[in-house]
Phi, psi and omega in degrees: 000320185293320181294316180291324178295318178297316178299318182293318180290322184288316183277316180085158184290333181287338183252010184287332174091013172119193189286331178303313179295321177296322177297317180296320180292321181290330177288329183281346182231160177282321181251047184297325182292322181290319181294319180293321180292322180289326179289319179291325180292323178292325178292320180288324182285323183274351181088248183276130178254118178273127181265140175291146179093000177261155184237036184293320181290318176301317180297316181292317179296316181295315179297318180291326178292315176297319178297322177296318178298314176298321179298316179295317181297314182289327178289324174294318176298320179298323182273342184241345185297321179298318181287333182267311190236010179285189182298324180246030183276180179296316178232086187301130181290331180295315178294323177299315178293325177293323178293320178292322179298318178294319180296325181274009177098018175085005179226159178267105181225199182296323182294316178293319182289327179287333178288317178221086181286108181210150178282354178292344175297330184265003181250171183280120187285334177297339179257043185300318180300315181295320179293320177295320178292319181294321177297315180295318179293321176296318176295321176295319180296316179293320180291325176292323177300315179292322177299317182285318185270329183077012179229147178202157175244183184294327183292316178296318180292327177290321177296317178299318181295316179296316180297317181296314182289338173294321177286320181293319184287339174280349182288355175060214186279343182299316180297325183280334181274343183299324181289329183255016187282139175266155181301134178095349177266150179236164182300000000 
């Protein structure tokens, strides 16, 4: 009786898989029908039954935490990218991409893309400010969607990662030196 009762409590009636499993449980115990009825009654009375061994809460908390971090990163990017990497910024991204293009032989190919992997290679460079803002807004929108719903798939997370790294890689050496910067030094 104890082994079948543990199996019923551990697996639960929602995960038993149908009548065949119920038949096996009832054959293993003398009072199988009563145990199955009490387990099903407690699930119906309590509403949602949380099963041990599931990670639904961890998944939702982790996804929302990552989405919050992306939201903060994209909102900071939205407010600062024009001043840092825009057409009239401190380190213009258009000039940076043109230098990489010249270094790679005058064309946008694998060598240029591997040096600075960003989706800005495929966009129109005279509208760099608009593209930087649109990338940040799209990232903010996707991260807000994940924050509100608590669900995301691999495609949405990959899009967020690509958008974020597109902004970071246009950041040139300034983004990499901020971590190692001494007081009084500037990018």
